[in-house]
N, C-alpha and C positions, 0 to 999 in steps of 0.2 A: 539275902535277897528275897523279894516277893515275886511269885509267879502269878500272872493274871491269865486265867483260862476263860474261854467261851465254851460252854457245854450246850450242844444243840441236839434236840430230840430228832431222831430219824423218823420223819413224819411225812406221809404222802398227802397231807391236806394242804390247803392254801395258806393256813396260818402257821407262821414260824413260831417255834417255842424254844427259847434258849435262856440261859442264865450266864451272867458274867460274875466270876468269883476270883478272890485272891487267897493265896495260901503260901506259907513259907516253903522255900525250896528244900528245907531240912525236915519237913513233916513227912509222914509216911503216906503211901498210897491208900492205906485204910482211912487216914484223915481226909484225903481227897474224896474217897467213896462216901464218907459220912456227910460232908458238906454238899455233895451232889444229891444224895438221897433227901436230905433235909430241904434243900432249895427247891426240889420238885415235889415235895409233899409226901414222900414215901416214908414208911416207918423204919426202913433199913434192915428189916428182919429176913429178907429173902437173899438167896445166894446171888453173888455178883462176881464179875471178873473184868479186869482191864486187859486190853490187847494192844501191844505196841503196833503202830500202823505206819505205813509208808505214805508218801505224798498222794497216792491214789486211793487211800483208805482201805488198803488190803490188810486183812487181819494177820498179825504176826504172833510173836511170843505172848503167852498168857501170864498174867499176874493175878493169882487167885485169892479169893477170900479165905477159903479153907483148902487144906491139902487133901485132894481126892485122888492123887496120882498113885500109881502102883510103884513098888520098890524099884529103884533104879531110874525112874523118871522124875527128876527133880523139877519142881515148879516154883517160881518165885511167889512169895506170899505178900499180900498187901501189908500185913502188920510189920514186916521186917524190911520192906523195900522203900528206900528213901526216894522221894519224887525226883530230885536232881540227878539221881543215878539212872533214871529211865527217860525222863523228859528233859530236853535241852534244845537250844536253837537249831542244832543239826537234825534233831528228831522230835518235832513239836507236836505230833499227833498220836492220839490214843482212841481206841474204840472202847466204850464202856457198856457192858450188858448187865442189866439188873433184872432179877426174877426170871430164871430160865424157863419157867412155864409160860410166861407171857411175853418174854423177849423184848423188854423195853431196851431199845438200843440208842446210844448217844454217841455223837462225835465230840471229842474233847480236844481242843487245840490251844496250845500255848500262844497267847496273843502278844504278851510282852513281859519283860523282866524289869522290875523297878526296885528302888530302895524302899526299905520299910518306913512307913509313915509313923511318926511319934503319936501316940495316943489311939492308934487303931488296933482293935482286937482282931487277931487272925485265927482261923480262916474268916473271911469276910465276904458276904454276898453283896456285890456291888450293884447289880442291875437284873431286873426280871422282865422278860418279854413273853407274852402269851401264856395261856393256861393249858396245862397238861390235859389231854382227853381222858374220859372215864375209863377207856380200855386202851391197851397197847395197840399201835397201828399194826395192821396185818402185814405179814412178811410173805413174800412169794419166793419159794426156793425151787422153782422149776422154770424151764424155758418159756419165753413169752408165747411161743406157738409150739405145740407138741410136734409139729411137722419139722421144726427146726432142729430138734434134738435126735441124734442117732448115736447110741452108745457104742456102735460098732464102726463109727466113722474114723478109722485110723489107718486105712489103706493097707492093712495086713491081710494076706491070704492065709487063712488058718490051715489050709491043706498043704502049704509050702513049708515043709520042715527044714529045708536046707538053708534058709535065710533068716532063721530066728536067733542067731548068735548064741546058740546053746552048746556048751562044751559037753560033749557026750562022755568024756573021760573025767568028769568032775570029781569022782571019788578016788 
């Protein structure tokens, strides 16, 4: 079967930038990485990761390009992870981050699953919309208003030791 994806640049400008592409369900996540980088004009030489996402685009489990994990922390690798084992109708969304210094971030969504077309080479870039900007869009990782953020806003009284659920006989 062929998976059709829409890959959208997380972009705060007025112009939408996306690519529609097709790839075999049995290809690897590395193959998907390669067609995404090529379709957006990147050389593919920077670090990248996919993240399994829920319906609200919350970042979940990582599928990494290279294993940078410490012993005991297994990470799925793009080169050995088959697309259909990660993406399917029940879980159609991924977040793709390319170049961790610039943080090019893309939303990848499974649009449809179709039969393989005779005479078509896969992966296949089907449609291009918009031009990628010269620089990655700025990301804001802080509260919209610093007054809205309070790291101690948890309703705990730090002087009340009786209600901290601490087992004093833990050893």
